[in-house]
PDB file of N, CA, C and O in Angstrom, chain B, residues numbered from 101:
ATOM      1  N   VAL B 101       0.862  -1.162   0.000  1.00  0.00           N
ATOM      2  CA  VAL B 101       0.000   0.000   0.000  1.00  0.00           C
ATOM      3  C   VAL B 101       0.906   1.222   0.000  1.00  0.00           C
ATOM      4  O   VAL B 101       1.857   1.305   0.778  1.00  0.00           O
ATOM      5  N   THR B 102       0.601   2.167  -0.879  1.00  0.00           N
ATOM      6  CA  THR B 102       1.380   3.404  -0.951  1.00  0.00           C
ATOM      7  C   THR B 102       0.473   4.591  -0.685  1.00  0.00           C
ATOM      8  O   THR B 102      -0.612   4.707  -1.254  1.00  0.00           O
ATOM      9  N   ILE B 103       0.939   5.472   0.193  1.00  0.00           N
ATOM     10  CA  ILE B 103       0.223   6.698   0.533  1.00  0.00           C
ATOM     11  C   ILE B 103       1.152   7.862   0.249  1.00  0.00           C
ATOM     12  O   ILE B 103       2.299   7.861   0.697  1.00  0.00           O
ATOM     13  N   CYS B 104       0.675   8.857  -0.491  1.00  0.00           N
ATOM     14  CA  CYS B 104       1.461  10.056  -0.774  1.00  0.00           C
ATOM     15  C   CYS B 104       0.745  11.271  -0.209  1.00  0.00           C
ATOM     16  O   CYS B 104      -0.470  11.423  -0.340  1.00  0.00           O
ATOM     17  N   VAL B 105       1.538  12.137   0.427  1.00  0.00           N
ATOM     18  CA  VAL B 105       1.020  13.392   0.957  1.00  0.00           C
ATOM     19  C   VAL B 105       1.868  14.501   0.351  1.00  0.00           C
ATOM     20  O   VAL B 105       3.092  14.512   0.483  1.00  0.00           O
ATOM     21  N   GLU B 106       1.200  15.424  -0.310  1.00  0.00           N
ATOM     22  CA  GLU B 106       1.899  16.470  -1.060  1.00  0.00           C
ATOM     23  C   GLU B 106       1.499  17.839  -0.535  1.00  0.00           C
ATOM     24  O   GLU B 106       0.338  18.071  -0.195  1.00  0.00           O
ATOM     25  N   ASP B 107       2.480  18.755  -0.471  1.00  0.00           N
ATOM     26  CA  ASP B 107       2.149  20.133  -0.118  1.00  0.00           C
ATOM     27  C   ASP B 107       2.694  21.079  -1.184  1.00  0.00           C
ATOM     28  O   ASP B 107       3.424  20.662  -2.083  1.00  0.00           O
ATOM     29  N   ASN B 108       2.339  22.329  -1.076  1.00  0.00           N
ATOM     30  CA  ASN B 108       2.829  23.325  -2.015  1.00  0.00           C
ATOM     31  C   ASN B 108       3.623  24.396  -1.280  1.00  0.00           C
ATOM     32  O   ASN B 108       3.571  25.578  -1.620  1.00  0.00           O
ATOM     33  N   GLY B 109       4.360  23.955  -0.263  1.00  0.00           N
ATOM     34  CA  GLY B 109       5.143  24.879   0.559  1.00  0.00           C
ATOM     35  C   GLY B 109       6.450  25.281  -0.100  1.00  0.00           C
ATOM     36  O   GLY B 109       6.583  25.259  -1.324  1.00  0.00           O
ATOM     37  N   ASP B 110       7.414  25.648   0.737  1.00  0.00           N
ATOM     38  CA  ASP B 110       8.698  26.155   0.260  1.00  0.00           C
ATOM     39  C   ASP B 110       9.671  25.060  -0.141  1.00  0.00           C
ATOM     40  O   ASP B 110      10.708  25.360  -0.733  1.00  0.00           O
ATOM     41  N   GLY B 111       9.376  23.801   0.161  1.00  0.00           N
ATOM     42  CA  GLY B 111      10.331  22.722  -0.068  1.00  0.00           C
ATOM     43  C   GLY B 111      11.292  22.607   1.113  1.00  0.00           C
ATOM     44  O   GLY B 111      11.248  23.417   2.039  1.00  0.00           O
ATOM     45  N   ILE B 112      12.146  21.610   1.075  1.00  0.00           N
ATOM     46  CA  ILE B 112      13.079  21.347   2.172  1.00  0.00           C
ATOM     47  C   ILE B 112      14.489  21.624   1.674  1.00  0.00           C
ATOM     48  O   ILE B 112      14.945  21.021   0.703  1.00  0.00           O
ATOM     49  N   ASP B 113      15.175  22.542   2.348  1.00  0.00           N
ATOM     50  CA  ASP B 113      16.527  22.928   1.951  1.00  0.00           C
ATOM     51  C   ASP B 113      17.502  21.750   2.047  1.00  0.00           C
ATOM     52  O   ASP B 113      17.353  20.867   2.891  1.00  0.00           O
ATOM     53  N   ASP B 114      18.487  21.762   1.175  1.00  0.00           N
ATOM     54  CA  ASP B 114      19.498  20.703   1.132  1.00  0.00           C
ATOM     55  C   ASP B 114      20.181  20.485   2.483  1.00  0.00           C
ATOM     56  O   ASP B 114      20.459  19.345   2.854  1.00  0.00           O
ATOM     57  N   ASP B 115      20.451  21.558   3.217  1.00  0.00           N
ATOM     58  CA  ASP B 115      21.209  21.440   4.464  1.00  0.00           C
ATOM     59  C   ASP B 115      20.429  20.801   5.604  1.00  0.00           C
ATOM     60  O   ASP B 115      21.017  20.504   6.645  1.00  0.00           O
ATOM     61  N   VAL B 116      19.124  20.577   5.447  1.00  0.00           N
ATOM     62  CA  VAL B 116      18.351  19.939   6.525  1.00  0.00           C
ATOM     63  C   VAL B 116      17.695  18.629   6.099  1.00  0.00           C
ATOM     64  O   VAL B 116      17.051  17.969   6.914  1.00  0.00           O
ATOM     65  N   ARG B 117      17.848  18.249   4.844  1.00  0.00           N
ATOM     66  CA  ARG B 117      17.168  17.051   4.342  1.00  0.00           C
ATOM     67  C   ARG B 117      17.531  15.789   5.112  1.00  0.00           C
ATOM     68  O   ARG B 117      16.678  14.925   5.316  1.00  0.00           O
ATOM     69  N   ASP B 118      18.776  15.670   5.541  1.00  0.00           N
ATOM     70  CA  ASP B 118      19.186  14.466   6.264  1.00  0.00           C
ATOM     71  C   ASP B 118      18.790  14.500   7.741  1.00  0.00           C
ATOM     72  O   ASP B 118      19.026  13.533   8.464  1.00  0.00           O
ATOM     73  N   LYS B 119      18.195  15.595   8.192  1.00  0.00           N
ATOM     74  CA  LYS B 119      17.833  15.750   9.604  1.00  0.00           C
ATOM     75  C   LYS B 119      16.338  15.639   9.877  1.00  0.00           C
ATOM     76  O   LYS B 119      15.944  15.529  11.039  1.00  0.00           O
ATOM     77  N   ILE B 120      15.495  15.664   8.856  1.00  0.00           N
ATOM     78  CA  ILE B 120      14.068  15.858   9.108  1.00  0.00           C
ATOM     79  C   ILE B 120      13.387  14.707   9.839  1.00  0.00           C
ATOM     80  O   ILE B 120      12.326  14.899  10.434  1.00  0.00           O
ATOM     81  N   PHE B 121      13.977  13.513   9.805  1.00  0.00           N
ATOM     82  CA  PHE B 121      13.387  12.387  10.525  1.00  0.00           C
ATOM     83  C   PHE B 121      14.000  12.212  11.921  1.00  0.00           C
ATOM     84  O   PHE B 121      13.656  11.263  12.627  1.00  0.00           O
ATOM     85  N   ARG B 122      14.888  13.100  12.321  1.00  0.00           N
ATOM     86  CA  ARG B 122      15.521  13.012  13.647  1.00  0.00           C
ATOM     87  C   ARG B 122      14.594  13.592  14.711  1.00  0.00           C
ATOM     88  O   ARG B 122      13.935  14.607  14.482  1.00  0.00           O
ATOM     89  N   PRO B 123      14.545  12.941  15.879  1.00  0.00           N
ATOM     90  CA  PRO B 123      13.754  13.509  16.981  1.00  0.00           C
ATOM     91  C   PRO B 123      14.276  14.883  17.375  1.00  0.00           C
ATOM     92  O   PRO B 123      15.482  15.130  17.358  1.00  0.00           O
ATOM     93  N   ASN B 124      13.375  15.754  17.722  1.00  0.00           N
ATOM     94  CA  ASN B 124      13.651  17.112  18.202  1.00  0.00           C
ATOM     95  C   ASN B 124      14.174  18.057  17.132  1.00  0.00           C
ATOM     96  O   ASN B 124      14.621  19.155  17.463  1.00  0.00           O
ATOM     97  N   PHE B 125      14.136  17.673  15.867  1.00  0.00           N
ATOM     98  CA  PHE B 125      14.535  18.595  14.813  1.00  0.00           C
ATOM     99  C   PHE B 125      13.300  19.304  14.272  1.00  0.00           C
ATOM    100  O   PHE B 125      12.309  18.665  13.918  1.00  0.00           O
ATOM    101  N   THR B 126      13.370  20.615  14.214  1.00  0.00           N
ATOM    102  CA  THR B 126      12.291  21.403  13.641  1.00  0.00           C
ATOM    103  C   THR B 126      12.854  22.658  12.995  1.00  0.00           C
ATOM    104  O   THR B 126      13.895  23.166  13.412  1.00  0.00           O
ATOM    105  N   THR B 127      12.179  23.144  12.001  1.00  0.00           N
ATOM    106  CA  THR B 127      12.544  24.413  11.388  1.00  0.00           C
ATOM    107  C   THR B 127      11.559  25.494  11.801  1.00  0.00           C
ATOM    108  O   THR B 127      11.641  26.629  11.329  1.00  0.00           O
ATOM    109  N   LYS B 128      10.631  25.146  12.678  1.00  0.00           N
ATOM    110  CA  LYS B 128       9.582  26.076  13.094  1.00  0.00           C
ATOM    111  C   LYS B 128       9.907  26.667  14.461  1.00  0.00           C
ATOM    112  O   LYS B 128      10.751  26.144  15.189  1.00  0.00           O
ATOM    113  N   SER B 129       9.242  27.744  14.797  1.00  0.00           N
ATOM    114  CA  SER B 129       9.481  28.400  16.087  1.00  0.00           C
ATOM    115  C   SER B 129       8.731  27.718  17.226  1.00  0.00           C
ATOM    116  O   SER B 129       9.038  27.954  18.394  1.00  0.00           O
ATOM    117  N   THR B 130       7.748  26.873  16.900  1.00  0.00           N
ATOM    118  CA  THR B 130       7.011  26.142  17.925  1.00  0.00           C
ATOM    119  C   THR B 130       7.010  24.666  17.569  1.00  0.00           C
ATOM    120  O   THR B 130       7.344  24.285  16.447  1.00  0.00           O
ATOM    121  N   GLY B 131       6.633  23.843  18.530  1.00  0.00           N
ATOM    122  CA  GLY B 131       6.589  22.406  18.309  1.00  0.00           C
ATOM    123  C   GLY B 131       7.857  21.738  18.823  1.00  0.00           C
ATOM    124  O   GLY B 131       8.861  22.390  19.109  1.00  0.00           O
ATOM    125  N   MET B 132       7.778  20.430  18.928  1.00  0.00           N
ATOM    126  CA  MET B 132       8.882  19.681  19.503  1.00  0.00           C
ATOM    127  C   MET B 132       9.700  18.924  18.467  1.00  0.00           C
ATOM    128  O   MET B 132      10.724  18.331  18.807  1.00  0.00           O
ATOM    129  N   GLY B 133       9.276  18.932  17.230  1.00  0.00           N
ATOM    130  CA  GLY B 133      10.037  18.243  16.201  1.00  0.00           C
ATOM    131  C   GLY B 133       9.967  16.729  16.326  1.00  0.00           C
ATOM    132  O   GLY B 133      10.950  16.040  16.052  1.00  0.00           O
ATOM    133  N   LEU B 134       8.829  16.209  16.733  1.00  0.00           N
ATOM    134  CA  LEU B 134       8.691  14.766  16.929  1.00  0.00           C
ATOM    135  C   LEU B 134       7.832  14.084  15.876  1.00  0.00           C
ATOM    136  O   LEU B 134       7.904  12.863  15.729  1.00  0.00           O
ATOM    137  N   GLY B 135       7.032  14.829  15.148  1.00  0.00           N
ATOM    138  CA  GLY B 135       6.051  14.246  14.234  1.00  0.00           C
ATOM    139  C   GLY B 135       6.647  13.306  13.204  1.00  0.00           C
ATOM    140  O   GLY B 135       6.206  12.162  13.096  1.00  0.00           O
ATOM    141  N   LEU B 136       7.634  13.753  12.445  1.00  0.00           N
ATOM    142  CA  LEU B 136       8.211  12.902  11.409  1.00  0.00           C
ATOM    143  C   LEU B 136       9.051  11.777  12.008  1.00  0.00           C
ATOM    144  O   LEU B 136       9.110  10.685  11.442  1.00  0.00           O
ATOM    145  N   ALA B 137       9.701  12.028  13.147  1.00  0.00           N
ATOM    146  CA  ALA B 137      10.472  10.969  13.807  1.00  0.00           C
ATOM    147  C   ALA B 137       9.544   9.849  14.274  1.00  0.00           C
ATOM    148  O   ALA B 137       9.855   8.672  14.088  1.00  0.00           O
ATOM    149  N   ILE B 138       8.424  10.199  14.872  1.00  0.00           N
ATOM    150  CA  ILE B 138       7.457   9.200  15.329  1.00  0.00           C
ATOM    151  C   ILE B 138       6.853   8.470  14.132  1.00  0.00           C
ATOM    152  O   ILE B 138       6.696   7.249  14.155  1.00  0.00           O
ATOM    153  N   THR B 139       6.518   9.220  13.091  1.00  0.00           N
ATOM    154  CA  THR B 139       5.954   8.612  11.885  1.00  0.00           C
ATOM    155  C   THR B 139       6.920   7.606  11.290  1.00  0.00           C
ATOM    156  O   THR B 139       6.514   6.505  10.917  1.00  0.00           O
ATOM    157  N   LYS B 140       8.196   7.966  11.194  1.00  0.00           N
ATOM    158  CA  LYS B 140       9.186   7.044  10.623  1.00  0.00           C
ATOM    159  C   LYS B 140       9.302   5.777  11.470  1.00  0.00           C
ATOM    160  O   LYS B 140       9.408   4.681  10.921  1.00  0.00           O
ATOM    161  N   THR B 141       9.283   5.909  12.790  1.00  0.00           N
ATOM    162  CA  THR B 141       9.365   4.750  13.672  1.00  0.00           C
ATOM    163  C   THR B 141       8.168   3.835  13.475  1.00  0.00           C
ATOM    164  O   THR B 141       8.330   2.618  13.381  1.00  0.00           O
ATOM    165  N   ILE B 142       6.983   4.395  13.411  1.00  0.00           N
ATOM    166  CA  ILE B 142       5.776   3.585  13.223  1.00  0.00           C
ATOM    167  C   ILE B 142       5.806   2.872  11.880  1.00  0.00           C
ATOM    168  O   ILE B 142       5.507   1.681  11.798  1.00  0.00           O
ATOM    169  N   VAL B 143       6.164   3.596  10.831  1.00  0.00           N
ATOM    170  CA  VAL B 143       6.225   3.002   9.495  1.00  0.00           C
ATOM    171  C   VAL B 143       7.274   1.889   9.452  1.00  0.00           C
ATOM    172  O   VAL B 143       7.007   0.809   8.925  1.00  0.00           O
ATOM    173  N   SER B 144       8.449   2.142   9.997  1.00  0.00           N
ATOM    174  CA  SER B 144       9.519   1.130  10.012  1.00  0.00           C
ATOM    175  C   SER B 144       9.127  -0.099  10.820  1.00  0.00           C
ATOM    176  O   SER B 144       9.374  -1.227  10.396  1.00  0.00           O
ATOM    177  N   ASN B 145       8.518   0.114  11.980  1.00  0.00           N
ATOM    178  CA  ASN B 145       8.091  -1.011  12.824  1.00  0.00           C
ATOM    179  C   ASN B 145       6.982  -1.824  12.167  1.00  0.00           C
ATOM    180  O   ASN B 145       6.743  -2.972  12.543  1.00  0.00           O
ATOM    181  N   SER B 146       6.315  -1.240  11.203  1.00  0.00           N
ATOM    182  CA  SER B 146       5.259  -1.934  10.459  1.00  0.00           C
ATOM    183  C   SER B 146       5.797  -2.630   9.213  1.00  0.00           C
ATOM    184  O   SER B 146       5.039  -3.220   8.443  1.00  0.00           O
ATOM    185  N   GLY B 147       7.115  -2.553   9.023  1.00  0.00           N
ATOM    186  CA  GLY B 147       7.735  -3.176   7.860  1.00  0.00           C
ATOM    187  C   GLY B 147       7.708  -2.310   6.621  1.00  0.00           C
ATOM    188  O   GLY B 147       7.924  -2.799   5.511  1.00  0.00           O
ATOM    189  N   GLY B 148       7.445  -1.032   6.801  1.00  0.00           N
ATOM    190  CA  GLY B 148       7.332  -0.134   5.660  1.00  0.00           C
ATOM    191  C   GLY B 148       8.491   0.824   5.544  1.00  0.00           C
ATOM    192  O   GLY B 148       9.490   0.713   6.255  1.00  0.00           O
ATOM    193  N   GLN B 149       8.341   1.765   4.636  1.00  0.00           N
ATOM    194  CA  GLN B 149       9.353   2.778   4.375  1.00  0.00           C
ATOM    195  C   GLN B 149       8.681   4.126   4.171  1.00  0.00           C
ATOM    196  O   GLN B 149       7.539   4.208   3.719  1.00  0.00           O
ATOM    197  N   ILE B 150       9.413   5.185   4.512  1.00  0.00           N
ATOM    198  CA  ILE B 150       8.954   6.540   4.242  1.00  0.00           C
ATOM    199  C   ILE B 150      10.099   7.305   3.600  1.00  0.00           C
ATOM    200  O   ILE B 150      11.247   7.198   4.032  1.00  0.00           O
ATOM    201  N   ASP B 151       9.787   8.068   2.581  1.00  0.00           N
ATOM    202  CA  ASP B 151      10.775   8.935   1.960  1.00  0.00           C
ATOM    203  C   ASP B 151      10.069  10.154   1.392  1.00  0.00           C
ATOM    204  O   ASP B 151       8.850  10.284   1.509  1.00  0.00           O
ATOM    205  N   PHE B 152      10.830  11.042   0.780  1.00  0.00           N
ATOM    206  CA  PHE B 152      10.227  12.255   0.249  1.00  0.00           C
ATOM    207  C   PHE B 152      11.004  12.748  -0.959  1.00  0.00           C
ATOM    208  O   PHE B 152      12.176  12.426  -1.153  1.00  0.00           O
ATOM    209  N   LYS B 153      10.312  13.533  -1.756  1.00  0.00           N
ATOM    210  CA  LYS B 153      10.899  14.289  -2.852  1.00  0.00           C
ATOM    211  C   LYS B 153      10.499  15.733  -2.633  1.00  0.00           C
ATOM    212  O   LYS B 153       9.364  16.017  -2.249  1.00  0.00           O
ATOM    213  N   THR B 154      11.421  16.641  -2.873  1.00  0.00           N
ATOM    214  CA  THR B 154      11.151  18.042  -2.606  1.00  0.00           C
ATOM    215  C   THR B 154      11.751  18.918  -3.690  1.00  0.00           C
ATOM    216  O   THR B 154      12.776  18.585  -4.284  1.00  0.00           O
ATOM    217  N   GLN B 155      11.105  20.028  -3.933  1.00  0.00           N
ATOM    218  CA  GLN B 155      11.614  21.032  -4.856  1.00  0.00           C
ATOM    219  C   GLN B 155      11.474  22.390  -4.187  1.00  0.00           C
ATOM    220  O   GLN B 155      10.378  22.791  -3.794  1.00  0.00           O
ATOM    221  N   ILE B 156      12.580  23.086  -4.063  1.00  0.00           N
ATOM    222  CA  ILE B 156      12.568  24.398  -3.428  1.00  0.00           C
ATOM    223  C   ILE B 156      11.610  25.315  -4.194  1.00  0.00           C
ATOM    224  O   ILE B 156      11.660  25.426  -5.418  1.00  0.00           O
ATOM    225  N   GLY B 157      10.739  25.965  -3.422  1.00  0.00           N
ATOM    226  CA  GLY B 157       9.771  26.891  -3.992  1.00  0.00           C
ATOM    227  C   GLY B 157       8.528  26.238  -4.564  1.00  0.00           C
ATOM    228  O   GLY B 157       7.605  26.934  -4.986  1.00  0.00           O
ATOM    229  N   GLN B 158       8.485  24.895  -4.586  1.00  0.00           N
ATOM    230  CA  GLN B 158       7.325  24.211  -5.160  1.00  0.00           C
ATOM    231  C   GLN B 158       6.640  23.248  -4.205  1.00  0.00           C
ATOM    232  O   GLN B 158       5.444  22.996  -4.351  1.00  0.00           O
ATOM    233  N   GLY B 159       7.355  22.706  -3.237  1.00  0.00           N
ATOM    234  CA  GLY B 159       6.723  21.827  -2.269  1.00  0.00           C
ATOM    235  C   GLY B 159       7.415  20.492  -2.109  1.00  0.00           C
ATOM    236  O   GLY B 159       8.467  20.235  -2.693  1.00  0.00           O
ATOM    237  N   THR B 160       6.798  19.651  -1.305  1.00  0.00           N
ATOM    238  CA  THR B 160       7.358  18.351  -0.937  1.00  0.00           C
ATOM    239  C   THR B 160       6.278  17.290  -1.005  1.00  0.00           C
ATOM    240  O   THR B 160       5.117  17.545  -0.684  1.00  0.00           O
ATOM    241  N   THR B 161       6.670  16.101  -1.423  1.00  0.00           N
ATOM    242  CA  THR B 161       5.779  14.946  -1.413  1.00  0.00           C
ATOM    243  C   THR B 161       6.412  13.859  -0.558  1.00  0.00           C
ATOM    244  O   THR B 161       7.523  13.408  -0.838  1.00  0.00           O
ATOM    245  N   PHE B 162       5.702  13.440   0.485  1.00  0.00           N
ATOM    246  CA  PHE B 162       6.124  12.312   1.308  1.00  0.00           C
ATOM    247  C   PHE B 162       5.419  11.071   0.807  1.00  0.00           C
ATOM    248  O   PHE B 162       4.224  11.104   0.512  1.00  0.00           O
ATOM    249  N   ARG B 163       6.151   9.980   0.711  1.00  0.00           N
ATOM    250  CA  ARG B 163       5.586   8.702   0.264  1.00  0.00           C
ATOM    251  C   ARG B 163       5.805   7.661   1.366  1.00  0.00           C
ATOM    252  O   ARG B 163       6.929   7.438   1.816  1.00  0.00           O
ATOM    253  N   VAL B 164       4.718   7.039   1.785  1.00  0.00           N
ATOM    254  CA  VAL B 164       4.760   5.967   2.775  1.00  0.00           C
ATOM    255  C   VAL B 164       4.361   4.676   2.070  1.00  0.00           C
ATOM    256  O   VAL B 164       3.299   4.596   1.453  1.00  0.00           O
ATOM    257  N   GLU B 165       5.214   3.677   2.167  1.00  0.00           N
ATOM    258  CA  GLU B 165       4.912   2.356   1.613  1.00  0.00           C
ATOM    259  C   GLU B 165       4.802   1.364   2.775  1.00  0.00           C
ATOM    260  O   GLU B 165       5.714   1.237   3.592  1.00  0.00           O
ATOM    261  N   LEU B 166       3.677   0.675   2.828  1.00  0.00           N
ATOM    262  CA  LEU B 166       3.433  -0.309   3.886  1.00  0.00           C
ATOM    263  C   LEU B 166       3.130  -1.660   3.239  1.00  0.00           C
ATOM    264  O   LEU B 166       2.502  -1.728   2.183  1.00  0.00           O
ATOM    265  N   PRO B 167       3.585  -2.728   3.886  1.00  0.00           N
ATOM    266  CA  PRO B 167       3.279  -4.043   3.345  1.00  0.00           C
ATOM    267  C   PRO B 167       1.790  -4.344   3.489  1.00  0.00           C
ATOM    268  O   PRO B 167       1.140  -3.923   4.446  1.00  0.00           O
ATOM    269  N   ARG B 168       1.290  -5.060   2.544  1.00  0.00           N
ATOM    270  CA  ARG B 168      -0.115  -5.454   2.584  1.00  0.00           C
ATOM    271  C   ARG B 168      -0.285  -6.614   3.570  1.00  0.00           C
ATOM    272  O   ARG B 168       0.494  -7.567   3.549  1.00  0.00           O
ATOM    273  N   THR B 169      -1.284  -6.533   4.417  1.00  0.00           N
ATOM    274  CA  THR B 169      -1.582  -7.614   5.352  1.00  0.00           C
ATOM    275  C   THR B 169      -2.927  -8.217   4.989  1.00  0.00           C
ATOM    276  O   THR B 169      -3.749  -7.582   4.329  1.00  0.00           O
ATOM    277  N   HIS B 170      -3.141  -9.434   5.422  1.00  0.00           N
ATOM    278  CA  HIS B 170      -4.391 -10.143   5.070  1.00  0.00           C
ATOM    279  C   HIS B 170      -5.423 -10.005   6.131  1.00  0.00           C
ATOM    280  O   HIS B 170      -6.524 -10.537   5.994  1.00  0.00           O
TER     281      HIS B 170
END
């Protein structure tokens, strides 16, 4: 099963792309920076994968792939 979530924001800068799934990392002035870290843990523990494609000035698409269960 594949789920894609797309936005039309600013995109993710090259210098932070390798950090976005780390706990406590945020580019915002509020929040704890846990959302993507928790999401990655849940997806990984379910046997799935999460990744993203981004374009500066155009937005980002996150793709979650989960194994099919019966």
